[in-house]
N, C-alpha and C positions, 0 to 999 in steps of 0.2 A: 383128386389129389390123394396120394397115399399118406398113411399115418406118419411114416418116417419124415416125409417132406414137411408136414404140418408141425411136427415137433422141432425140426430144424429151423423153420421160419419163426416159431415162437422163441427159440433160443437166441436168434439174431436180434429180434426185437427186444428181448429182455436184456441182452448184452448192451445194446445201444442206450437203453434207458438207464441201466446201471452205471455205465461210464459217464453219462450226462449228470446223473445225480451225484456221483463222486466228485466230478469236476466242479459242480455248483457248490457243494459243501466245502471243498478246498478253497474256492474263491471267497466264500462267505466268512471263513475263519482266517483269511489272509495268509494262507499257506502258499498260494500261487497268486501272481499279480497279472495274470493274463487279462486281456479284454474279454468282455462278455461275448463278443463275436466268436472267439476261439473256445470259450467255455461251452457254448451251445453248439459248437460245430458238429458233434456227432449227430444231432438232430437234422441240421440243414444239409449235411453231406449225404445222409441217408435219403432224405427227401429229394435231393438233387439227383442221386443215383436212380431212384425209382422213376423220376420224371424223364431222365435220359433213356432208360430202358423202355418206358411206355412210348416215348417219341419215336424211338427206333422201330418198335413193333408196329406202330401206326403207319410209319413211312414204308416199311416192308409190305404191309398189307395193301396199302394204296398202290404201290408199284406192282404187286402181284395181280391185283384186280385189273389194273390198267393194261397189263400185258395180256391177260386172258380176254379182254374186250368187254367184260361185263361192267366195267366202270366207265361212266360217260361224264366227261368234264361238263361243268355247268354251261359253258359257252355253247357247246353243241346242242344242249337241250333247249337253251333260250333261242338259238338260231332257228331250230325247227318250229318252235311255237310262234315266232314272229312271221315266218313265211306262210 
């Protein structure tokens, strides 16, 4: 990973934390009356996005390996062992 990409990743993380801290402070001093669900949304939205990207990557990898034939479903492995 290049230095530029590392700096960009740290900037995004810093931005999410900063926004969350600002929202929490605004909630605690009663400037906003949002629910805690929305105050903490930058954290869970970021986590959800990361989960979605990882899920898509795993699915793509599984499909690619299955297409190449190097991935064997568990049922085929079990059928060979039983026979």
